C-alpha positions in Angstrom: 108.6 70.4 -22.7 106.0 72.1 -24.9 108.6 74.5 -26.3 111.0 71.6 -27.1 108.2 69.8 -28.9 106.9 72.9 -30.7 110.4 73.8 -31.8 110.8 70.4 -33.4 107.4 70.4 -35.1 106.7 73.4 -37.2 103.4 75.1 -36.4 100.6 74.8 -38.9 98.0 77.4 -39.9 95.5 78.1 -37.2 91.8 78.9 -37.6 91.4 77.6 -41.1 88.8 75.0 -40.0 86.6 77.6 -38.4 87.4 80.7 -40.4 83.8 81.0 -41.7 82.1 80.2 -38.5 83.7 82.8 -36.2 83.1 86.5 -36.4 85.6 88.4 -38.6 87.1 90.4 -35.7 88.0 87.1 -34.0 89.4 85.5 -37.2 91.7 88.5 -37.7 93.3 87.9 -34.3 94.7 84.5 -35.1 98.5 84.5 -35.5 99.9 83.4 -38.8 102.1 80.2 -39.0 105.2 82.3 -39.7 104.5 84.4 -36.6 104.2 81.3 -34.5 107.4 79.8 -36.0 109.3 83.0 -35.1 108.2 82.9 -31.5 109.7 79.4 -31.0 113.3 78.8 -30.0 115.6 78.4 -33.0 117.9 75.7 -31.7 118.7 72.2 -32.8 115.3 70.6 -32.9 116.8 67.1 -32.6 118.7 68.1 -29.5 115.7 69.7 -27.9 113.5 66.7 -28.5 116.4 64.6 -27.0 115.9 66.7 -23.9 112.4 65.4 -23.4 113.2 62.5 -21.0 115.1 64.9 -18.7 112.3 67.5 -19.0 109.7 64.8 -18.2 111.7 63.7 -15.2 111.9 67.3 -14.0 108.2 67.7 -14.6 107.4 64.6 -12.6 109.6 66.0 -9.7 107.8 69.3 -9.8 104.5 67.5 -9.7 105.6 65.5 -6.7 106.8 68.8 -5.1 103.5 70.4 -5.8 101.6 67.4 -4.3 103.8 67.7 -1.2 103.2 71.4 -0.8 99.4 70.9 -1.2 99.5 68.0 1.3 101.5 70.1 3.8 99.2 73.0 3.5 96.1 70.8 4.0 97.7 69.2 7.1 98.5 72.7 8.5 95.0 73.9 7.7 93.6 70.8 9.4 95.7 71.4 12.5 94.6 75.0 12.6 90.9 74.1 12.3 91.3 71.5 15.1 92.9 74.1 17.3 90.2 76.6 16.6 87.5 73.9 17.2 89.1 73.0 20.6 89.7 76.6 21.7 88.6 79.4 19.4 90.7 82.0 21.3 94.0 80.1 21.2 95.0 81.5 17.9 94.2 85.1 19.1 96.3 84.6 22.3 99.3 83.3 20.3 99.1 86.2 17.9 98.8 88.7 20.7 101.8 87.1 22.4 103.9 87.6 19.3 102.7 91.2 18.9 103.5 92.0 22.5 107.0 90.6 22.2 107.8 93.0 19.4 
């Protein structure tokens, strides 16, 4: 999404507002607007901006997927902690059984 928006809106100069506040070695590191423009995709900006609704929908799906993974990990961790609290040696016994079966 960020690249689609950035491709449609040309980058401006960076660092001009703080050029005299920062140390010179820091100021010399800022990329020029032309360098930033060259780093962006050179497609049809209107088409790329038109992709934003689909990209937002994908981003929302990815966020829901992330939430689901985090929730599943938390549930699994909670179950493991409960098992360990009930019987601290249970996990070791199950790991040894798997190792013995190999």
